C-alpha positions as CSV (number, residue, x, y, z in Angstrom):
1,M,-152.3,218.2,-164.3
2,N,-153.2,215.9,-161.9
3,D,-151.0,212.5,-163.2
4,P,-147.8,213.4,-163.1
5,V,-147.9,214.7,-159.3
6,I,-150.2,210.5,-158.6
7,L,-147.3,209.3,-160.9
8,L,-144.5,211.5,-158.6
9,I,-146.6,209.6,-155.8
10,I,-146.1,206.6,-157.0
11,G,-143.1,206.3,-158.1
12,V,-141.5,207.7,-154.3
13,T,-143.9,205.8,-152.6
14,I,-142.3,202.6,-154.3
15,L,-139.0,204.1,-154.2
16,T,-139.6,204.0,-150.3
17,F,-141.1,200.5,-149.8
18,F,-138.0,199.0,-151.4
19,V,-135.6,200.9,-149.9
20,L,-137.5,199.9,-146.4
21,L,-137.2,196.3,-147.9
22,F,-133.6,195.7,-149.3
23,Y,-131.8,198.9,-147.4
24,P,-127.9,197.2,-146.2
25,N,-128.4,195.8,-142.4
26,R,-131.1,197.7,-141.2
27,G,-134.1,196.6,-144.2
28,L,-136.6,195.1,-143.5
29,I,-135.0,191.9,-145.5
30,A,-131.6,192.5,-143.1
31,V,-133.4,192.8,-140.1
32,W,-134.9,189.2,-141.0
33,R,-132.3,187.2,-142.1
34,K,-130.7,188.6,-138.6
35,S,-133.8,187.1,-136.5
36,V,-133.5,184.4,-138.2
37,Y,-129.7,183.6,-137.9
38,A,-130.2,185.1,-134.2
39,N,-132.6,182.1,-133.3
40,K,-130.9,179.7,-135.0
41,K,-127.4,180.8,-132.4
42,S,-129.9,180.8,-129.4
43,L,-131.0,177.7,-130.1
44,I,-127.1,175.9,-131.0
45,E,-126.7,178.0,-128.5
46,D,-129.6,176.6,-125.5
47,A,-128.8,172.7,-127.1
48,L,-125.0,173.3,-126.0
49,K,-125.9,174.5,-122.7
50,F,-127.9,171.6,-122.7
51,L,-125.5,168.5,-123.7
52,Y,-123.6,170.4,-121.0
53,N,-125.6,170.7,-117.9
54,C,-126.2,166.0,-118.5
55,E,-122.5,165.9,-119.0
56,Y,-122.0,167.4,-115.3
57,N,-125.0,166.2,-113.7
58,N,-123.8,162.6,-114.9
59,I,-127.7,162.2,-117.3
60,R,-128.2,160.7,-120.3
61,C,-128.5,163.0,-123.1
62,S,-131.1,162.0,-125.5
63,L,-132.4,163.9,-128.4
64,N,-136.0,163.6,-127.1
65,G,-134.1,165.0,-124.0
66,V,-132.6,167.7,-126.4
67,A,-136.2,169.0,-127.5
68,G,-138.3,168.5,-123.8
69,N,-136.1,171.6,-123.3
70,L,-135.6,173.9,-125.6
71,S,-139.8,173.4,-126.2
72,I,-139.4,172.5,-129.9
73,S,-140.2,169.3,-132.2
74,A,-138.9,166.6,-133.2
75,D,-137.4,167.3,-136.2
76,L,-136.5,170.6,-135.1
77,A,-134.4,169.2,-132.4
78,T,-132.6,167.3,-135.3
79,D,-132.1,169.8,-137.5
80,V,-130.4,171.8,-134.4
81,L,-128.3,168.8,-133.7
82,T,-127.2,167.7,-137.2
83,K,-125.7,170.8,-137.2
84,L,-124.0,170.5,-134.4
85,E,-122.3,167.2,-135.0
86,A,-121.2,169.3,-138.3
87,M,-119.7,171.9,-136.6
88,G,-117.3,169.2,-134.8
89,L,-119.7,170.5,-131.2
90,V,-121.3,167.0,-130.5
91,S,-120.9,163.1,-131.7
92,V,-123.6,161.1,-131.9
93,G,-123.6,157.7,-131.5
94,N,-126.3,154.2,-129.5
95,D,-128.4,156.9,-128.4
96,T,-126.5,159.3,-126.5
97,L,-125.6,162.4,-127.0
98,T,-122.1,163.8,-126.4
99,L,-119.8,166.9,-126.5
100,T,-116.7,167.0,-128.4
101,P,-114.1,168.9,-126.6
102,E,-114.6,172.1,-128.6
103,G,-118.4,171.5,-127.8
104,R,-118.1,171.8,-124.3
105,S,-116.0,174.8,-124.2
106,H,-118.5,176.8,-125.9
107,A,-120.9,175.7,-124.4
108,L,-119.3,177.1,-121.2
109,K,-118.4,180.4,-122.8
110,V,-121.9,181.1,-122.6
111,I,-122.7,179.9,-119.0
112,R,-120.2,182.1,-117.2
113,V,-122.2,184.8,-119.2
114,H,-125.6,183.4,-118.3
115,R,-124.2,183.2,-114.5
116,L,-121.9,186.4,-114.7
117,W,-125.0,188.3,-116.2
118,E,-126.7,186.5,-113.0
119,K,-124.6,187.8,-110.0
120,Y,-124.4,191.2,-112.1
121,L,-128.4,191.7,-111.4
122,A,-128.6,190.4,-107.9
123,D,-125.4,192.5,-106.5
124,E,-126.1,195.9,-109.2
125,T,-130.3,196.3,-110.2
126,S,-132.6,196.1,-108.8
127,V,-134.2,193.1,-110.9
128,R,-136.2,191.1,-108.4
129,E,-134.9,187.0,-108.0
130,N,-137.4,185.3,-110.2
131,E,-136.6,187.8,-113.7
132,W,-132.8,187.4,-113.5
133,H,-132.9,183.8,-115.1
134,Q,-134.6,185.0,-118.1
135,K,-132.9,188.0,-118.7
136,A,-129.1,185.9,-118.6
137,E,-131.1,184.1,-121.0
138,E,-131.3,186.9,-123.7
139,I,-128.5,188.3,-122.8
140,E,-126.0,185.2,-123.1
141,H,-126.2,185.1,-127.0
142,I,-125.6,188.5,-127.1
143,L,-122.3,189.5,-125.6
144,T,-118.5,188.5,-126.5
145,P,-116.1,186.5,-124.5
146,E,-114.3,189.9,-124.6
147,Q,-117.8,192.0,-123.3
148,A,-117.5,188.6,-120.5
149,D,-114.2,189.1,-119.0
150,Q,-114.9,193.4,-118.8
151,L,-118.2,192.2,-116.7
152,A,-115.8,190.2,-114.5
153,A,-113.9,192.0,-113.8
154,Q,-116.2,194.8,-113.1
155,I,-118.1,193.2,-109.9
156,G,-115.4,191.1,-108.8
157,N,-114.6,188.2,-110.6
158,P,-117.5,186.3,-108.5
159,V,-116.8,182.2,-108.2
160,F,-119.9,181.8,-107.9
161,D,-123.3,182.9,-109.8
162,P,-126.6,184.3,-106.7
163,H,-128.2,180.7,-107.6
164,G,-125.1,178.6,-105.8
165,D,-123.8,177.5,-109.7
166,P,-119.8,178.1,-110.0
167,I,-119.6,180.3,-112.3
168,P,-116.8,179.2,-115.5
169,T,-113.6,180.5,-115.5
170,A,-111.8,182.6,-118.6
171,S,-110.5,178.9,-119.4
172,G,-113.4,177.1,-119.1
173,D,-112.1,176.1,-115.6
174,L,-115.4,174.9,-113.3
175,P,-115.4,172.7,-110.1
176,P,-116.9,169.5,-109.9
177,K,-120.0,168.8,-108.2
178,K,-120.7,168.9,-104.7
179,G,-123.1,168.0,-102.6
180,K,-126.4,167.0,-102.5
181,P,-130.5,167.5,-103.0
182,L,-132.5,168.3,-99.4
183,T,-134.4,164.6,-100.2
184,E,-131.5,162.7,-98.9
185,M,-131.2,165.1,-95.7
186,K,-131.9,162.6,-92.5
187,V,-134.1,163.7,-89.6
188,G,-132.1,166.4,-87.5
189,E,-129.3,166.7,-89.6
190,F,-127.4,170.4,-89.9
191,A,-126.8,171.5,-93.3
192,N,-126.1,174.6,-95.8
193,I,-127.5,175.7,-98.6
194,I,-125.1,175.2,-101.2
195,H,-127.6,175.7,-104.3
196,I,-131.1,176.1,-105.6
197,E,-132.2,175.2,-108.9
198,D,-134.3,178.2,-111.1
199,E,-135.7,176.4,-113.9
200,P,-138.1,175.4,-113.5
201,N,-140.0,178.7,-112.9
202,A,-143.0,177.3,-111.4
203,I,-140.9,175.5,-109.3
204,Y,-138.5,178.8,-108.3
205,S,-141.4,180.7,-107.3
206,Q,-142.2,178.3,-104.7
207,I,-138.8,178.1,-103.5
208,L,-138.7,181.7,-103.7
209,A,-141.8,182.5,-101.3
210,E,-140.3,180.1,-98.7
211,G,-137.3,183.0,-98.3
212,L,-134.5,180.3,-98.8
213,Y,-131.2,181.5,-100.4
214,P,-127.4,180.2,-101.0
215,G,-125.8,180.3,-97.8
216,M,-128.4,179.5,-95.6
217,Q,-128.5,176.7,-92.5
218,I,-132.1,174.6,-91.9
219,R,-132.5,171.9,-89.7
220,M,-134.8,168.1,-91.6
221,I,-137.6,167.9,-88.6
222,E,-139.8,165.9,-91.4
223,N,-138.5,163.6,-94.5
224,S,-140.9,161.9,-96.3
225,D,-142.2,160.2,-99.7
226,R,-145.5,163.0,-99.2
227,R,-143.3,166.2,-97.8
228,I,-140.0,167.9,-97.3
229,K,-140.4,169.1,-93.9
230,I,-137.7,172.0,-92.6
231,I,-137.0,174.7,-90.3
232,A,-134.9,177.4,-91.5
233,N,-134.3,180.8,-90.3
234,G,-136.5,180.0,-87.5
235,E,-140.0,179.2,-89.4
236,E,-141.3,175.2,-91.0
237,C,-140.5,175.4,-94.8
238,I,-142.6,172.3,-96.0
239,F,-142.0,171.2,-99.9
240,S,-143.2,168.1,-102.1
241,P,-140.3,165.9,-103.2
242,L,-140.5,166.9,-106.6
243,V,-139.1,170.8,-105.1
244,A,-137.0,170.1,-102.3
245,E,-135.0,168.3,-104.8
246,N,-133.8,171.4,-106.9
247,I,-132.3,171.8,-103.8
248,T,-128.5,171.0,-103.3
249,I,-127.3,171.1,-99.7
250,D,-124.4,170.6,-98.0
251,I,-124.7,168.7,-94.8
252,L,-122.8,170.6,-91.1
253,Q,-121.0,167.8,-89.3
254,V,-121.6,170.1,-86.1
255,E,-124.8,172.3,-84.8
256,K,-124.3,175.5,-85.2
257,Q,-125.9,177.0,-81.6
258,H,-127.8,180.0,-82.8
259,L,-129.4,178.0,-85.8
260,G,-133.3,179.1,-85.0
261,K,-132.8,180.9,-82.0
262,F,-133.2,184.3,-84.1
263,K,-135.7,186.5,-84.9
264,T,-136.9,189.4,-88.2
265,L,-136.3,193.3,-87.7
266,S,-140.2,192.9,-88.8
267,S,-141.0,191.1,-85.6
268,L,-140.3,194.1,-83.5
269,K,-143.2,195.7,-81.8
270,I,-142.8,199.4,-81.1
271,G,-141.4,200.3,-78.5
272,E,-138.9,196.9,-78.2
273,T,-135.6,196.9,-79.0
274,G,-132.9,193.9,-80.3
275,T,-129.5,193.3,-81.5
276,I,-128.8,192.7,-85.1
277,L,-127.2,189.3,-86.1
278,G,-127.5,190.0,-89.5
279,I,-128.5,190.3,-92.7
280,A,-129.8,187.2,-95.0
281,K,-127.3,186.7,-98.5
282,S,-130.1,187.6,-100.2
283,L,-130.5,191.2,-99.6
284,R,-127.5,191.9,-101.8
285,G,-126.7,194.7,-103.8
286,Q,-127.1,198.2,-103.0
287,Q,-130.1,197.8,-101.4
288,R,-127.3,195.5,-98.8
289,R,-125.1,198.2,-98.9
290,R,-127.4,200.8,-97.7
291,L,-128.1,199.3,-94.9
292,M,-125.0,198.5,-93.9
293,D,-124.3,202.8,-94.4
294,F,-127.6,203.3,-91.7
295,G,-125.5,201.2,-89.8
296,I,-127.5,197.8,-90.0
297,V,-124.3,195.7,-89.2
298,P,-123.7,192.6,-86.4
299,G,-123.7,194.1,-82.7
300,T,-125.8,197.1,-82.9
301,K,-128.9,198.3,-81.0
302,I,-131.6,198.9,-83.0
303,K,-134.8,199.9,-81.6
304,A,-138.6,200.1,-83.8
305,E,-139.5,203.8,-83.5
306,L,-142.8,204.6,-85.2
307,E,-145.1,202.4,-87.7
308,S,-146.6,204.2,-90.7
309,L,-150.5,204.5,-90.9
310,T,-150.1,201.3,-93.5
311,G,-148.2,199.3,-91.0
312,D,-145.0,199.4,-93.3
313,P,-142.3,200.9,-93.9
314,V,-141.7,201.4,-90.1
315,A,-139.4,203.9,-88.5
316,Y,-137.0,202.4,-87.1
317,K,-133.5,204.2,-84.1
318,V,-130.3,203.4,-85.1
319,R,-127.0,204.7,-84.0
320,G,-129.0,208.2,-83.8
321,T,-131.1,208.1,-87.0
322,S,-133.9,207.1,-87.3
323,V,-134.3,205.0,-90.9
324,A,-137.8,203.7,-92.8
325,L,-137.5,200.8,-94.3
326,R,-139.8,197.8,-95.4
327,K,-140.9,194.9,-94.2
328,Q,-139.5,193.2,-97.3
329,Q,-136.7,194.6,-96.0
330,T,-136.8,193.9,-92.0
331,D,-138.6,190.2,-92.8
332,K,-134.2,190.0,-93.9
333,I,-133.0,191.6,-91.1
334,Y,-132.3,189.8,-88.4
335,L,-131.7,190.1,-84.3
336,S,-130.3,187.5,-81.5
337,D,-133.3,186.9,-79.8
338,D,-132.0,189.3,-76.8
339,K,-135.6,191.5,-76.6
340,E,-134.6,194.9,-74.2
341,K,-137.8,197.0,-73.5
C-alpha cells in the first residue's frame, strides 16, 4: 500500500524539480542565463566607461589597461574587446583602443546614470560618501535612459555630481576637462577644489578622512616629492603625492580674506557664542535642509548650551530654540572668528 504513495511523492518531487529548473523567466536556468547576460552587459559597459575616461583625460588605453581596470584576465578582456569591436563600438589598431561615435554615445549614457545616482544618494539619502560609488556602479547597468531623465528632473537636473565630475546631458554633451592636479599647485597659491577622484577606494577614503570636498578653498604651504601640505578650513592636511594626484584644483587669482580665519561650531565651549559663517558643501541633502530649518544660516548667532554625558551630542541655542547636534555635523558648520562670552 505504501508503494503508490512513495511513487507519487517521487513523481511530485521530480515534477517540482523540473518546474524549478525550467519554469519560463523564473526558473533556475532562466535566472542563471539572466545573470550571465547581466554580467556580460556590465563588463561591456564598464569597458566602454574606462575607454571614455581614458579619452577624456588624454590617456592612451591598452588591452592590459582594460583588464586591470575591470579586474579580469587578459583573455577575458580580449573577449570583451572583440565583442565591442564586432558591435561597432570600439576600433582597434596599433595596440590602441578607440571609441567609435556609437561607443562614445553608449559610454556617456552609462556615465550619466552613474553620476546622477551619486548625486541622488548625496542629496536625498543618508548613504555614506564612501558607499556612493559602489551603489552607483550597480544601478548604472539597470536604469534606462528614460528613467535617468526622470531621475534628473526629480533632483533638479544637476550639472555636477558630488565629486565634481560633470554629468553628461541627455544628448551626450559634456564640458571639456579643466583644472590641474593638486601636485602642480605652487607654495603660497590659493585654489578651489573642483574634483576628487573616487577610485581607488583606499585613496578616496584618505581624502574623505581629511574632510575635503569639491568647492572647498585651500592654500598650499608645502609641495615636495615626499609630501603635499595644504591649509583647508584652518587645518593642515598632509598627503603623499600619489594621493594628491587624485584631487583636481582651480587656482584662485585673488586671495580670499576669510580663508583659514574661521573655526567650526564643535570648537565652541559651553557658554560661548559664535556667528555662523556657513555650512560645508559636504553636508548635503536632508541633513543640510534640517540644519537650515533650525535657523543655522549665515549671520545667525549660536551658543553652546549643554553637553551630554558622553560629550556628543551637544545642545546649542539658536534663535531661541535648543537644538541637539552631533559632532559629525558641528565639524562642518563654520563660525566667523568673533567669539563672545
